[in-house]
C-alpha atoms as one frame of an Amber mdcrd trajectory, in Angstrom:
protein
  -0.001  -0.001  -0.001   2.750   2.450   0.921   4.529   1.723  -2.371   1.554
   3.091  -4.300   2.094   6.610  -2.982   5.870   6.756  -3.381   7.253   9.312
  -5.797   4.527  11.921  -5.393   6.607  14.369  -3.335   8.434  17.461  -4.531
  11.579  16.744  -2.527  12.986  14.683   0.360  11.947  17.281   2.928   8.293
  17.068   1.910   8.535  13.289   1.766   9.940  13.089   5.283   7.003  15.011
   6.749   4.148  13.900   4.471   4.887  10.233   3.761   4.047   8.934   7.283
   0.782  10.897   7.224  -0.129   9.498   3.798   0.593   5.989   5.024  -1.703
   6.500   8.004  -4.444   7.923   5.797  -4.133   5.059   3.336  -4.175   2.506
   6.150  -7.348   4.112   7.510  -8.967   4.024   4.068  -8.105   0.335   3.805
  -9.590  -0.329   7.280  -6.566  -2.134   8.696  -6.660  -0.701  12.221  -7.960
  -2.903  15.022 -11.023  -0.834  15.896 -12.025  -0.746  12.195 -11.696  -4.519
  11.904 -13.893  -4.887  14.969 -16.528  -2.562  13.492 -16.528  -4.642  10.298
 -17.017  -7.822  12.318 -13.671  -9.328  11.269 -12.292  -9.562  14.802 -14.341
 -10.316  17.899 -12.521  -8.408  20.624  -9.574  -6.046  21.107  -7.171  -6.337
  24.032  -5.292  -3.102  24.704  -1.892  -3.296  26.316  -1.303  -1.289  29.486
   1.365   1.416  29.094   3.027   0.480  32.392   3.414  -3.201  31.472   6.309
  -4.790  29.588   6.781  -8.047  27.727   8.406  -9.400  30.890   5.670  -8.298
  33.281   2.062  -7.979  32.050  -0.402  -9.245  34.715  -3.316  -7.101  33.499
  -2.946  -8.175  29.870  -2.454 -11.785  30.966  -5.779 -11.746  32.800  -7.507
 -10.212  29.779  -6.032 -12.882  27.484  -7.071 -15.668  29.826 -10.626 -14.375
  30.007 -10.949 -13.847  26.256  -9.627 -17.295  25.326 -11.937 -18.992  27.820
 -15.054 -17.153  26.607 -14.144 -17.559  22.914 -13.673 -21.319  23.255 -16.955
 -21.594  25.117 -18.783 -19.854  22.237 -17.125 -22.023  19.574 -17.775 -25.320
  21.369 -21.531 -25.068  20.868 -21.215 -24.694  17.061 -21.600 -27.563  14.608
 -18.674 -28.008  12.176 -20.681 -26.550   9.293 -21.634 -23.529  11.409 -18.030
 -22.985  12.367 -16.910 -23.073   8.729 -19.669 -20.642   7.746 -18.726 -18.231
  10.570 -15.092 -18.221   9.528 -16.080 -17.737   5.857 -18.348 -14.809   6.721
 -15.526 -13.100   8.588 -13.172 -13.625   5.668 -15.656 -12.106   3.213 -15.916
  -8.997   5.407 -12.235  -8.265   4.799 -12.978  -6.790   1.379 -15.400  -6.539
  -1.538 -15.576  -9.635  -3.721 -17.211 -10.463  -7.042 -17.638 -14.031  -8.333
 -16.978 -13.783 -12.090 -17.093 -16.338 -14.867 -14.315 -16.145 -17.530 -16.323
 -13.873 -19.849 -17.207 -11.422 -17.068 -13.587 -11.443 -15.882 -12.287 -10.536
 -19.379 -14.777  -7.667 -19.636 -13.776  -6.280 -16.225 -10.059  -6.416 -17.070
 -10.696  -4.528 -20.320 -12.618  -1.848 -18.423  -9.822  -1.401 -15.880  -7.226
  -1.178 -18.653  -9.165   1.616 -20.387  -9.265   3.579 -17.116  -5.551   3.239
 -16.309  -4.478   4.179 -19.855  -6.145   7.561 -19.451  -4.758   8.408 -16.013
  -3.874  12.108 -15.347  -0.366  13.484 -14.857   1.468  13.006 -11.575   1.242
  16.759 -10.908  -2.528  16.677 -11.280  -2.810  13.665  -8.991  -0.635  15.331
  -6.345  -2.575  18.596  -6.297  -6.005  16.987  -6.310  -5.053  14.486  -3.603
  -3.643  17.191  -1.362  -6.779  19.272  -1.801  -8.862  16.266  -0.866  -6.957
  15.511   2.320  -6.449  19.097   3.528  -7.400  19.288   7.171  -7.094  21.687
  10.087  -3.851  20.674  11.898  -5.467  21.030  15.317  -8.378  18.749  14.447
  -6.021  16.288  12.764  -4.042  16.103  16.005  -7.196  15.413  18.010  -8.244
  12.733  15.515  -4.833  11.085  15.685  -5.015  10.998  19.493  -8.487   9.432
  19.312  -7.374   6.695  16.927  -3.768   6.095  17.920  -3.020   7.976  21.150
  -1.180   6.146  23.912  -3.885   7.184  26.393  -6.875   7.331  24.035 -10.298
   7.242  25.675 -11.710   5.689  22.540  -9.178   2.857  22.622  -9.749   2.279
  26.352  -6.129   3.246  27.088  -7.079   5.983  29.568  -7.645   5.185  33.245
 -11.240   3.987  33.798 -12.055   7.053  35.903 -11.181   9.323  32.981 -14.264
   8.271  31.000 -16.548   9.457  33.794 -14.510  12.613  34.187 -14.731  13.298
  30.462 -18.508  12.987  30.457 -18.683  15.390  33.390 -16.231  18.020  32.164
 -16.080  18.127  28.383 -19.455  19.728  27.783 -18.509  22.693  29.949 -14.730
  22.760  29.512 -13.266  25.979  28.225  -9.531  26.216  28.593  -8.071  29.566
  29.537  -6.441  31.122  26.507  -2.668  31.313  26.588  -1.328  34.466  25.055
   1.176  33.676  22.318   2.601  37.171  22.277   6.384  37.224  22.226   6.585
  40.646  23.840   8.321  40.539  27.208   6.853  41.996  30.370   7.214  45.762
  30.586  10.247  47.046  32.449   9.558  48.004  36.033  10.136  51.431  37.456
  13.405  52.199  39.182  13.546  51.690  42.947  12.366  54.672  44.936  14.199
  56.033  47.945  13.055  55.043  51.401  12.805  56.990  54.575  14.036  55.393
  57.784  10.556  55.374  59.270   8.981  53.526  56.345   6.005  51.471  57.481
   6.048  48.137  55.695   2.543  47.061  56.717   0.219  46.444  53.779   2.952
  45.946  51.193   3.455  42.549  49.540   6.871  41.157  48.703   6.255  41.918
  45.027   5.310  45.524  45.768   8.447  46.020  47.867  10.663  44.494  45.177
   9.189  46.536  42.348   9.234  49.832  44.257  12.395  49.591  46.278  14.576
  46.803  44.892  15.910  43.481  46.164  18.132  44.773  48.981  15.214  46.453
  50.700  13.105  43.359  50.047  15.678  41.437  52.086  15.138  43.926  54.925
  11.369  43.588  54.525  11.643  39.808  54.909  13.569  40.172  58.173  11.050
  42.686  59.485   8.034  40.542  58.510   9.503  37.312  59.860   9.596  38.710
  63.367   5.855  38.174  63.563   5.118  35.486  60.935   6.696  32.723  58.885
   6.697  33.702  55.222   5.631  31.088  52.702   6.531  29.968  49.178   4.090
  27.758  47.281   5.793  25.134  45.078   2.631  23.546  43.651   3.143  24.981
  40.188   6.730  23.734  39.788   8.463  21.339  42.144   5.313  19.629  43.412
   4.088  18.496  40.012   7.679  17.852  38.914   8.041  15.462  41.850   4.605
  13.815  41.659   3.437  14.041  38.029   6.642  13.881  35.975   6.423  17.678
  35.353   3.521  17.112  32.964   1.063  19.791  34.162   0.132  22.062  31.255
  -0.071  25.834  31.208  -3.877  25.915  30.851  -4.187  24.193  34.234  -1.526
  26.405  35.830  -3.436  29.479  34.665  -6.631  28.274  36.321  -4.668  27.615
  39.503  -2.915  30.959  39.556  -6.253  32.757  39.209  -7.175  31.306  42.593
  -3.701  31.888  44.048  -4.109  35.584  43.282  -6.450  35.845  46.252  -5.789
  32.814  48.469  -1.994  33.329  48.407  -1.843  37.094  48.008   0.301  37.344
  51.156   2.757  34.606  50.121   6.374  35.561  49.673   6.533  33.839  46.274
   5.119  31.259  43.890   7.672  28.827  42.517   6.490  28.044  38.985   9.366
  27.958  36.489  12.808  26.517  35.916  14.091  23.104  36.872  12.743  20.383
  34.605   9.712  22.435  33.517  11.765  24.207  30.865  12.604  21.243  28.649
   9.432  19.266  29.449   7.327  22.128  28.052   8.917  21.657  24.643   9.705
  17.943  24.812   6.325  16.577  25.933   3.706  19.351  26.101   4.062  21.215
  22.767   4.529  24.457  24.715   7.022  27.293  24.782   8.361  27.776  28.342
   8.711  31.533  27.782   5.078  31.848  26.731   4.135  29.987  29.902   6.054
  32.491  32.026   4.522  35.498  30.273   0.998  34.078  30.486   1.325  33.399
  34.221   2.807  36.837  34.826  -0.085  38.504  32.993  -2.578  36.547  35.089
  -0.810  37.230  38.406   0.990  40.585  38.502   1.154  41.102  42.297   2.982
  38.046  43.741   6.700  37.351  43.372   7.553  34.601  40.902  10.386  32.261
  41.781  12.443  29.878  39.663  15.152  27.263  40.125  18.393  27.784  38.212
  21.268  25.290  38.303  24.108  27.821  38.415  26.450  27.245  35.465  23.991
  24.639  34.154  21.122  27.186  33.941  18.044  25.007  33.225  20.027  22.323
  31.413  22.032  19.289  32.398  25.461  20.470  31.269  27.662  23.549  31.591
  27.113  26.498  29.242  29.357  29.403  28.266  29.206  32.260  30.755  27.563
  34.688  28.323  24.762  32.185  27.641  23.997  31.820  31.366  24.040  35.601
  31.856  21.737  36.139  28.874  19.337  33.484  30.126  19.011  35.306  33.463
  18.479  38.645  31.704  15.682  37.241  29.556  14.025  35.462  32.481  13.967
  38.708  34.466  12.648  40.618  31.449   9.805  38.141  31.024   8.589  38.343
  34.609  10.839  36.364  36.964  11.565  37.916  40.374  13.399  35.451  42.641
  16.217  33.279  41.296  17.025  30.300  43.501  20.597  29.526  42.439  22.407
  26.327  43.365  25.374  24.224  42.334  25.349  20.447  42.566  28.628  20.473
  44.557  28.060  23.752  46.462  30.847  25.387  44.437  30.197  29.104  44.812
  32.510  29.920  41.911  30.171  27.960  39.608  27.263  30.179  40.711  28.959
  33.561  40.367  27.934  34.190  36.748  24.265  33.604  37.613  24.500  35.652
  40.803  26.101  38.600  39.009  23.478  38.498  36.241  20.630  38.490  38.801
  22.165  41.439  40.652  22.524  43.358  37.373  18.866  42.672  36.555  17.899
  44.144  39.961  16.160  40.916  40.957  16.445  38.685  44.028  19.473  36.381
  44.226  18.686  33.488  46.554  21.913  31.505  46.720  21.644  27.975  48.058
  23.418  25.580  50.325  22.561  22.061  49.121  22.125  19.993  52.275  23.065
  16.321  52.484  24.082  13.764  55.089  23.512  14.332  58.803  25.193  17.428
  60.158  25.454  15.845  63.626  27.292  12.714  62.495  28.783  13.219  59.014
  32.588  13.546  58.851  32.270  15.310  55.473  29.291  17.677  55.764  29.876
  19.232  59.154  28.648  22.377  60.880  31.956  24.034  60.036  31.518  23.104
  56.355  28.049  24.671  56.170  29.061  27.748  58.187  32.035  28.444  55.896
  29.831  27.950  52.848  27.245  30.411  54.208  29.923  33.057  54.732  31.166
  32.516  51.178  27.617  32.942  49.859  27.082  36.128  51.855  30.214  37.605
  50.265  28.666  37.264  46.785  26.016  39.875  47.594  23.169  37.338  47.876
  19.842  38.733  49.069  18.617  35.436  50.549  20.365  32.295  51.754  18.586
  29.137  50.654  18.878  25.775  52.378  17.975  23.287  49.677  17.272  19.887
  51.241  16.536  18.078  47.982  16.103  14.592  49.510  14.405  15.615  52.750
  17.334  14.493  54.894  17.327  17.326  57.454  15.730  16.052  60.675  14.303
  18.196  63.488  17.240  17.676  65.858  19.654  18.940  63.183  17.802  22.232
  62.623  18.844  24.285  65.654  22.601  23.549  65.500  22.621  24.141  61.719
  20.831  27.501  61.923  22.969  28.554  64.867  26.173  27.771  62.956  24.939
  29.703  59.903  23.811  32.683  61.977  27.172  32.793  63.739  28.837  32.936
  60.319  26.634  35.510  58.546  24.769  37.348  61.306  21.037  38.019  61.379
  20.738  40.315  58.360  20.649  37.611  55.661  17.207  35.945  55.510  17.074
  32.139  55.350  14.717  30.293  52.986  14.193  26.552  53.572  13.207  24.003
  50.918  12.708  20.278  51.551  10.924  17.151  50.298   8.523  14.879  52.192
   9.861  11.522  50.988  10.549  10.306  54.530   7.189  11.553  55.915   9.187
  13.483  58.541   9.582  16.852  56.864   6.575  18.659  58.367   8.148  18.173
  61.807  11.387  19.641  60.441   9.487  22.660  59.104   7.858  23.206  62.490
  11.316  23.213  64.068  12.543  25.612  61.376   9.728  27.978  62.292  10.555
  27.688  66.004  14.228  28.450  65.361  13.542  31.573  63.326  13.746  30.491
  59.682  12.305  33.345  57.634  10.679  31.622  54.613   9.646  27.983  54.120
   8.453  26.105  51.014   5.218  24.110  50.930   2.769  22.655  48.403  -1.007
  22.687  48.624  -2.251  19.579  50.459  -3.601  17.770  47.377  -0.166  18.094
  45.732   1.926  17.597  48.879   3.820  14.792  50.594   5.331  11.739  48.969
   8.321  13.057  47.044   6.777  16.547  46.942   6.945  19.239  49.622   5.074
  19.036  52.946   1.499  20.300  53.151   0.917  24.046  53.155  -2.556  23.572
  54.607  -1.292  21.347  57.393   1.535  23.730  58.331  -0.817  26.733  58.407
  -3.244  24.842  60.665  -0.490  23.580  62.987   0.973  27.061  63.452  -2.309
  28.731  64.380  -1.906  30.467  67.741   1.904  30.342  67.622   3.965  33.544
  68.035   4.957  33.396  64.359   1.773  32.012  62.791   1.488  32.481  59.027
  -1.453  34.878  59.149  -3.373  32.597  56.759  -6.432  30.450  57.396  -6.210
  26.820  56.331  -9.905  26.943  55.394  -9.308  29.935  53.124  -6.843  27.794
  51.176  -9.507  25.212  50.263 -10.481  26.619  46.810  -6.860  26.362  45.697
  -6.562  22.853  47.092  -9.811  21.669  45.492  -8.628  22.911  42.100  -5.357
  21.016  42.376  -7.080  17.836  43.540  -9.052  17.850  40.283  -5.942  18.665
  38.242  -4.018  15.809  39.832  -6.726  13.357  38.797  -6.395  14.543  35.195
  -2.709  13.615  35.197  -3.044  10.327  37.068  -1.248   8.248  34.380   1.922
  10.173  35.223   1.834   9.285  38.923   4.806   7.223  40.051   2.685   4.761
  42.019   4.498   5.563  45.270   1.824   4.981  47.917   3.635   6.105  51.065
   6.698   7.820  52.390   9.829   5.874  53.231  12.352   6.624  55.968  14.841
   4.611  53.945  15.617   7.838  52.092  17.984   8.632  54.979  20.090   5.704
  53.717  19.984   5.938  49.901  19.547   9.764  49.843  17.763   9.928  46.471
  16.403  13.467  45.851  12.608  13.772  45.826  12.359  14.872  42.209  14.541
  11.991  41.074  12.948   9.306  43.264   9.537   9.334  41.546  11.041   9.548
  38.052  13.455   6.710  38.803  10.589   4.574  40.102   8.610   5.073  36.865
  11.727   4.427  34.779  12.371   1.161  36.602   8.745   0.069  36.231   9.011
   0.595  32.470  12.172  -1.531  32.454  10.493  -4.284  34.461  12.616  -3.590
  37.551   9.958  -4.004  40.229   9.630  -5.644  43.613  12.963  -7.123  44.655
  14.681  -5.516  41.669  13.555  -2.058  42.796  15.224  -2.829  46.115  18.376
  -3.669  44.154  18.202  -0.253  42.485  17.927   1.490  45.860  20.875  -0.528
  47.165  22.898   0.235  44.063  22.175   3.970  44.345  23.369   3.937  47.942
  26.494   1.960  47.042  27.347   4.142  44.029  27.083   7.229  46.227  29.572
   5.716  48.671  31.805   4.600  45.805  31.973   8.207  44.580  32.856   9.480
  48.052  29.382  10.401  49.406  28.774  13.321  47.062  26.003  15.911  47.084
  23.207  14.502  44.953  21.076  17.015  43.124  20.516  17.667  39.425  22.691
  17.024  37.487  25.058  15.045  39.808  22.143  12.882  41.033  21.470  11.778
  37.465  25.031  10.464  37.198  24.580   8.381  40.362  21.263   7.036  39.055
  22.745   6.219  35.647  25.532   4.136  37.180  23.126   2.420  39.607  20.846
   1.313  36.745  23.883   0.276  34.708  24.995  -2.043  37.497  21.579  -3.557
  38.209  20.749  -4.268  34.560  24.120  -6.009  34.093  24.121  -7.938  37.334
  27.134  -6.051  38.689  27.931  -4.457  42.043  30.242  -1.647  43.086  32.601
  -4.346  44.404  32.832  -5.681  40.839  33.897  -2.236  39.634  36.802  -2.243
  42.066  37.845  -5.735  40.997  40.975  -5.543  38.819  39.680  -8.099  36.341
  36.099  -6.828  36.013  36.435  -3.100  36.640  38.817  -2.397  33.762  36.347
  -3.950  31.294  33.390  -1.769  32.322  32.188   0.763  29.756  30.969   3.462
  32.134  27.941   5.600  31.186  28.874   8.837  29.449  27.392  10.934  32.267
  29.628   9.172  34.812  32.745   9.779  32.722  31.814  13.470  32.481  31.270
  13.586  36.244  34.734  12.205  37.000  36.310  14.476  34.368  35.000  17.479
  36.285  32.402  18.643  33.774  30.165  19.555  36.718  33.051  20.649  38.911
  34.490  18.585  41.786  33.275  17.843  45.332  35.165  19.830  47.941  37.106
  16.688  48.943  37.433  15.366  45.392  36.592  11.878  44.121  38.335   8.749
  45.430  41.570   8.238  43.494  40.830   4.590  42.720  37.469   5.459  41.174
  39.017   8.243  39.101  41.626   5.795  37.793  38.946   3.263  36.815  36.516
   5.661  35.117  39.165   7.785  33.402  41.039   4.678  32.235  44.220   5.349
  34.162  44.520   8.912  32.901  43.734   8.206  29.231  40.704  10.487  29.666
  41.839  13.933  30.808  40.429  15.869  33.757  39.370  19.498  33.580  41.645
  21.883  35.445  39.432  24.996  35.394  35.795  25.804  35.997  33.808  24.188
  33.140  32.356  27.492  31.905  35.814  28.990  31.456  36.728  26.295  28.971
  33.746  27.068  26.745  33.929  29.741  24.062  31.374  32.545  24.223  28.450
  32.157  21.829  27.751  34.881  19.246  24.121  35.288  20.283  23.113  37.437
  17.313  24.664  35.061  14.794  23.070  32.075  16.525  19.647  33.699  16.355
  20.191  34.640  12.708  20.917  31.010  11.875  17.663  29.974  13.563  15.778
  32.624  11.596  17.154  31.164   8.388  15.797  27.784   9.444  12.494  28.681
  11.136  11.605  32.122   9.815  12.091  35.769  10.835   9.856  35.592  13.925
  12.380  33.618  16.025  12.759  35.618  19.241  15.669  36.043  21.630  13.864
  33.745  24.030  13.422  31.025  21.416  17.103  31.270  20.523  17.885  30.748
  24.203  15.644  27.665  24.255  17.669  26.302  21.365  20.950  27.019  23.160
  19.737  25.149  26.226  18.279  22.178  24.308  19.149  22.245  20.586  17.448
  19.014  19.512  14.452  19.381  21.813  13.845  22.885  20.457  14.238  21.772
  16.845  11.773  18.914  17.337   9.342  21.270  19.069   9.463  23.800  16.242
   8.995  21.033  13.686   5.877  19.768  15.460   4.521  23.291  15.765   5.041
  23.882  12.058   3.227  20.630  11.287   0.417  20.883  13.837  -0.026  24.629
  14.246   0.352  26.856  17.322  -2.920  26.068  19.100  -2.190  22.708  20.746
  -1.453  24.398  24.111  -4.985  25.848  24.025  -6.704  22.448  24.011  -8.355
  21.400  27.280  -6.146  18.840  28.995  -8.726  16.056  28.741  -8.775  16.436
  24.959  -5.012  16.949  24.631  -4.090  13.850  26.621  -6.988  11.471  26.001
  -8.797  12.566  22.849 -12.566  12.192  22.572 -15.194   9.526  22.320 -17.508
   9.632  19.276 -20.236  12.176  19.918 -18.334  14.153  22.563 -17.747  17.882
  22.150 -15.571  20.524  23.774 -15.107  24.261  23.644 -11.843  26.170  23.784
 -10.724  29.775  23.916  -7.898  30.911  21.684  -5.926  34.167  21.730  -7.052
  37.031  19.571  -5.467  36.732  16.165  -5.371  32.931  16.218  -8.830  31.861
  15.030  -7.647  31.570  11.432  -5.553  28.560  12.507  -8.816  26.684  13.054
 -10.043  27.298   9.515  -9.116  25.689   6.213  -7.766  28.152   3.653  -9.602
  31.215   5.037  -9.972  34.172   2.637  -7.194  36.707   3.113  -9.650  39.364
   4.267 -11.156  37.060   6.878  -7.792  35.712   8.070  -6.537  39.257   8.596
  -9.505  40.090  10.820  -9.110  36.969  12.983
């Protein structure tokens, strides 16, 4: 069938994009898909595979097969032989149209066909007429493809059973909030005004203070406010869904949430909603531009500080970038609406964060510079109170406005809080506010946050209750309720937070296929030390590989052992990925860390590329270095060279204008500075994203999530709102006059 449409393309580029679509269309016309065969009565029943199952482990499919075979045999056993033959014959005849011809009739039919084919039109005429016949709105074609072939199609029964009921309830009234596709950045803010010494801060939000008076005075405001209340950051719109739902929450759902946050969280210090893994996932999996997401959220919520996570020299990527690229990224993020930059380095190397810090200071935004916490400060011989105190003093010297304590695995326990804060305060004094971030993997973190509040921590991160706990942050609602009546209560009412929580409970149900399946916390995190954001992703990855049950325990053991092999390093993106890569490498090959150190086995190991880069120093080096024996093994006795300078210094500056010009030549003159930056961060991901957008149009982000993820059932309808100027993308070949007005 595919051979019959070969050769009808102008060039290889058109063939590459159009040929798969033509094959799908031809296959549909020939009724070869399973659901079509069932409608024709050729097959009796369709068994859909479950996405989470593999060929090694498929209990759900096995039960379906067992039930089908039993019922099918029962039906066939009651048939007489002649009936069975007739049934099979009837099914065969349904596979196509047949005519029983005698020799004379056959000769006449062949002559008729020959006369038709001898008068066939030119290839050019066939191509143009066929294309006109199959022209279709890209948005509707996408929806149709998801209905017929989507991995989570409602129609194909691939969606969770609850989603069918949810679809019937929501689709008739669903109207997704329009996402502005304007590429214009947020307007520049006014210059900071001068302050009198008797300024009364009451009534001003953190955002108002920042915009009017600048980040240094915001730091003072935080210290003044925290005397009477604990300030809060909500992570629901970034780290919570990154930890629980594989970062898959779409902008349309964030916009609905931030509408509610405008009122329920008006007194929050900040909303964390950008950076981290959200940047590449937007393009890679959601058909969205991360910059458009930021601008749309900013337009919807102008009066609360926005916060992002930036990986120092790694920006929002997983490798080091030239210094001028990192600085330009910060400038563009600030221009598009970002206020607070939480800056960290995976080995707590302040030098690796300096470029980001300087760029934030130049943008007149808030530089929150982080200490990444690991180990147990009361017992660790590596990560001691003196280590953290010295690091805090080094951070203060950079001009940081806030000091972040980033506890990415939730390892900080209540008894460690007071000595840690005391050591930091002794090193930096009381003028530098402290902002605490943790994960709830162990189920102990809410107690740690209570102790943080008691010991004077200024700002603490939480997620709304329906998106809290597990590998996410502890519950905002629970913390607010527990602190009622305390000297530093939050000033919020846990009941007033309910509308926000109810919204996110419904959103979480929409994205249930992306849940990790983790049903409870685990205190074992204190042993393996896997960061919260990595734990859930690693669990899903292992399930897809068939590594479940006892094998999952092997992965946890291997992660722990690899960490010790590397010298008990700080594990946070991207260093944590390297540890996970080597752990999976060992488990899937039946190896242990002891095997790596064996002279006979270790020298034959082909280490993962990320691990080689780690030992080369592409992410920098831990403050005590890597064990010499491990370096010798991974770097092949010195055959692979180590870096001797900070990774960014070894990278040539990028000509940003020339880079953007090259993208314009490829994708058209509308490529913005922000899009060029997306390409610099993730070249292939950006290229694939732009290719899909060119093929499918710009309106996919506007689809309601139910339709985008699960498609529709026959007869279902939905409504959507699109930005002004975009309606023409829903029409086929609109007249120029009409297209201009839409």
